C-alpha positions in Angstrom: 143.0 69.1 97.9 145.6 71.1 99.9 144.4 74.8 99.4 146.2 78.1 100.2 143.7 81.0 100.9 145.5 84.4 101.2 143.3 87.1 102.8 141.5 84.2 104.4 140.5 86.2 107.6 138.7 88.8 105.5 135.1 89.3 105.0 134.8 87.1 101.8 138.0 85.0 102.6 136.3 83.7 105.8 133.4 82.5 103.6 135.7 80.9 101.1 137.5 79.2 103.8 134.0 77.8 105.4 133.1 76.4 101.8 136.4 74.6 101.2 136.2 73.2 104.9 132.8 71.9 104.0 134.0 70.4 101.0 136.4 68.4 102.8 139.9 70.2 101.6 142.7 70.9 103.8 143.1 74.6 104.3 146.0 77.1 104.9 145.4 80.7 105.5 147.5 83.5 105.3 146.5 87.1 106.3 148.4 90.5 107.7 145.2 91.3 109.4 145.4 94.9 107.9 141.6 94.9 107.3 140.3 91.7 109.0 140.4 89.9 112.2 141.4 86.3 113.1 138.1 86.2 115.1 136.4 85.9 111.8 137.8 82.2 111.7 136.7 81.4 115.4 133.8 79.3 114.0 136.5 76.7 112.5 139.1 77.1 115.3 138.7 73.5 116.2 138.2 72.1 112.6 140.6 69.3 111.7 141.1 70.5 108.1 141.9 74.2 109.1 145.5 73.3 109.2 147.4 76.7 109.7 146.6 80.4 110.0 149.7 82.4 109.5 149.8 86.1 110.2 152.0 87.3 107.5 152.2 89.6 104.6 152.0 88.3 100.9 154.6 90.9 100.1 157.0 88.8 102.2 159.0 86.8 99.6 160.7 84.8 102.0 157.8 83.7 103.9 156.0 82.7 100.7 158.9 80.7 99.6 159.1 78.9 102.9 155.4 78.0 102.9 155.4 76.8 99.2 158.5 74.7 100.1 156.7 73.3 103.1 153.5 72.3 101.6 152.6 71.0 97.9 149.4 73.1 97.3 146.9 72.1 94.6 145.3 75.3 94.3 145.6 78.9 95.7 142.7 81.6 96.2 144.4 84.8 96.3 142.1 87.2 98.1 144.6 89.3 100.1 144.6 93.1 98.9 144.0 96.6 99.7 140.4 97.2 99.0 139.5 101.0 99.6 139.1 103.0 96.5 139.3 106.3 98.6 142.5 105.1 100.2 143.9 104.2 96.8 143.5 107.9 95.6 145.2 109.3 98.7 148.1 106.7 98.9 148.3 104.8 95.5 151.8 103.4 96.4 150.5 101.2 99.1 147.5 99.9 97.0 149.8 99.0 94.0 152.3 97.2 96.1 149.7 95.2 98.0 147.5 94.4 95.0 149.9 94.2 91.9 153.5 93.7 93.4 152.4 91.3 96.0 150.4 89.2 93.3 153.6 89.1 91.4 155.5 87.5 94.2 152.8 85.0 94.8 152.6 84.1 90.9 156.3 83.2 91.0 155.9 80.8 93.8 152.8 79.3 92.0 154.8 78.9 88.9 157.5 77.1 90.6 155.2 74.5 91.8 152.6 74.7 89.3 149.9 75.6 91.6 146.8 76.7 90.2 145.7 80.5 91.2 142.4 82.1 91.4 142.6 86.1 91.6 140.0 88.0 93.1 139.5 91.1 91.2 136.7 93.7 91.2 133.8 95.1 89.2 135.4 98.5 89.9 137.7 97.8 86.9 134.8 98.3 84.5 133.3 101.4 82.9 129.9 102.1 83.6 127.1 99.7 82.1 125.9 101.3 79.0 122.7 99.4 78.8 120.2 97.3 80.6 121.9 93.9 79.4 124.7 94.8 82.1 128.5 94.6 82.1 129.9 91.2 80.7 133.5 90.1 80.6 134.1 91.9 77.2 132.8 95.2 78.4 135.3 98.0 78.3 137.5 98.6 81.5 138.2 102.1 82.9 140.6 102.5 85.8 138.9 105.4 87.6 141.0 105.0 90.7 144.7 103.6 91.6 142.7 100.7 93.2 141.0 99.5 89.8 144.4 100.4 88.1 146.2 97.9 90.4 143.9 95.3 90.2 143.9 95.5 86.4 147.7 95.1 86.6 147.4 92.1 88.9 144.9 90.5 86.4 147.2 91.0 83.6 150.2 89.4 85.3 148.0 86.4 86.3 146.8 85.9 82.8 150.3 86.4 81.5 151.5 83.5 83.5 148.7 81.3 81.9 149.8 82.3 78.4 153.5 82.5 79.0 154.0 79.5 81.2 150.7 77.5 80.9 150.0 78.1 84.7 146.4 77.2 85.5 144.9 80.7 86.5 141.6 82.3 86.4 140.5 86.0 87.4 137.1 86.3 89.0 135.2 89.9 89.2 132.5 89.6 91.7 130.2 92.8 91.8 129.5 94.5 95.0 129.5 92.0 97.7 127.8 92.5 101.2 126.8 90.3 104.0 127.8 89.1 107.5 131.3 89.7 108.7 131.6 92.9 106.5 132.8 96.1 108.4 130.3 98.5 109.5 132.5 101.5 109.1 135.5 103.0 107.2 136.4 100.2 104.8 133.0 98.4 105.0 130.4 98.1 102.4 127.6 100.4 101.7 124.8 97.8 102.9 126.8 97.1 106.2 127.3 100.7 107.0 123.8 101.8 106.1 122.3 98.9 108.5 124.8 99.9 111.3 123.7 103.6 111.0 120.0 102.6 111.3 120.6 100.3 114.3 122.4 102.9 116.4 119.9 105.7 115.2 122.3 107.7 113.0 121.2 109.1 109.9 122.3 107.2 106.7 124.7 109.5 104.8 124.8 109.0 100.8 127.8 110.3 98.7 126.5 112.7 95.9 123.0 112.5 94.6 122.4 108.7 95.1 121.5 107.8 91.5 124.4 105.7 91.3 123.6 101.9 91.0 125.2 98.8 92.5 124.6 95.2 91.6 124.7 93.6 95.2 125.8 90.1 95.6 125.3 88.2 98.9 128.6 87.1 100.1 127.8 83.4 100.5 126.9 83.3 96.8 130.0 85.2 96.1 132.0 82.7 98.0 130.4 79.7 96.2 131.2 81.4 93.0 134.8 82.0 93.8 135.4 78.5 94.9 133.6 76.9 91.9 136.0 79.1 89.6 138.8 77.4 91.3 137.3 73.7 90.9 136.7 74.1 87.2 139.3 73.5 84.6 137.3 75.4 82.0 138.2 78.7 82.9 141.7 78.7 82.6 143.1 81.9 81.2 139.8 83.5 81.5 138.2 86.1 83.3 134.6 85.7 84.8 132.0 88.0 86.4 129.6 87.2 89.2 126.5 89.5 90.1 122.7 89.1 90.5 121.7 90.9 87.2 119.8 93.5 89.0 121.0 96.9 90.0 119.6 99.0 92.7 120.2 102.9 93.2 121.7 103.9 96.5 118.8 106.0 97.2 116.5 103.1 96.9 118.9 101.0 99.1 118.8 103.5 101.7 115.1 103.6 101.7 114.9 99.8 101.9 117.3 99.7 104.9 116.1 102.6 106.8 112.4 101.6 106.7 111.7 105.3 107.7 113.4 104.7 111.0 116.3 107.2 110.4 116.9 110.2 108.1 118.6 109.9 105.0 121.2 112.8 104.0 123.2 113.5 100.8 126.8 114.6 101.4 129.5 115.8 99.0 131.5 112.9 97.4 135.0 112.6 98.7 136.4 111.5 95.3 133.5 111.9 92.8 136.1 111.2 89.9 136.0 107.5 91.0 132.5 106.9 91.2 131.0 104.4 88.6 127.4 105.6 87.8 125.8 102.4 86.8 127.0 99.0 88.0 124.9 96.0 86.7 126.4 92.6 85.9 125.9 90.3 83.2 127.0 86.7 84.6 125.8 84.5 81.8 129.3 83.2 81.4 129.5 81.8 85.0 126.0 80.3 84.6 126.9 78.9 81.3 130.3 77.3 82.3 130.1 76.8 86.1 126.4 76.4 86.5 126.4 79.2 89.0 123.6 81.5 89.9 123.0 83.5 92.8 120.3 82.2 95.3 119.9 84.9 97.9 117.6 88.1 97.0 118.6 91.6 98.2 115.6 91.5 100.7 116.7 88.1 102.2 120.5 89.1 102.2 119.7 92.5 104.0 117.7 90.6 106.8 120.6 88.1 107.2 123.1 90.9 107.5 121.0 93.0 109.8 120.5 90.1 112.0 124.3 89.3 112.3 125.1 93.0 113.0 122.5 93.1 115.7 123.9 89.9 117.4 127.5 91.2 117.0 126.3 94.7 118.5 124.7 92.9 121.3 127.8 90.7 122.1 130.0 93.9 122.2 127.6 95.4 124.7 127.8 92.5 127.0 131.7 92.4 126.9 131.9 96.1 127.5 129.4 95.7 130.7 131.4 92.8 132.1 
């Protein structure tokens, strides 16, 4: 197939691109590099099926029209987004424009050419898990941040194009994803930040009391799920979750990563109102319809992520000393 990946140089995007190339598809990538690096795709720079990497913004309607007129895409994975919860509270307009308005522009081009779209959403749209069964697709949503609100807006637009126009469309809600190529500061994930702090000998800092839990999904498992959701025609007009079905408290995660090598500190939460106390995924729908199940345990995932961060730090040290 001919496949467009927006946000394809990002953390999850580059793993989606890798899987699509492995499966033999031709891939076009667009990204504005606001939260990523073109270097994330260096591994595939000579791959014959990585047709094009365009540095552009999905908010650019004219460019979207141009690329959709140039290429007859079969499928679009839409991963481009503002992803930082704290930033969305401080600057809601940017998040809304990037996550909701830009999705509308992309939907319009997909509609004109009947290109199937897979929207990357987030578990942050949900209210907390109320029991040990976990959060499934029918669980209540609670947009506790403008990021979550913008994602729900984008989801609803995508689903409306299925119901109004018959556009093949699916919304995916992966739970907290971590692994190699995730940023280790600022807009990175908790696992990457904790590992980096340990490796540089800094204390691990936890917002709040650390009892909040997360269902942590290794990035290659996440990418397989996202790609498979696009391949299947059984999820059109549907929302589907992905997670491990196990949650871990941030305190326990810090202890697992620190291995008593650095101290753990609790600091005041920047935006406590946006915190979701318990995130635990029920991904029975993905297993039932896609046959998808995560393969990588949290212990193995942390090991792989730490090895990658160590290697990246060593390379940077070499470059700094050249």
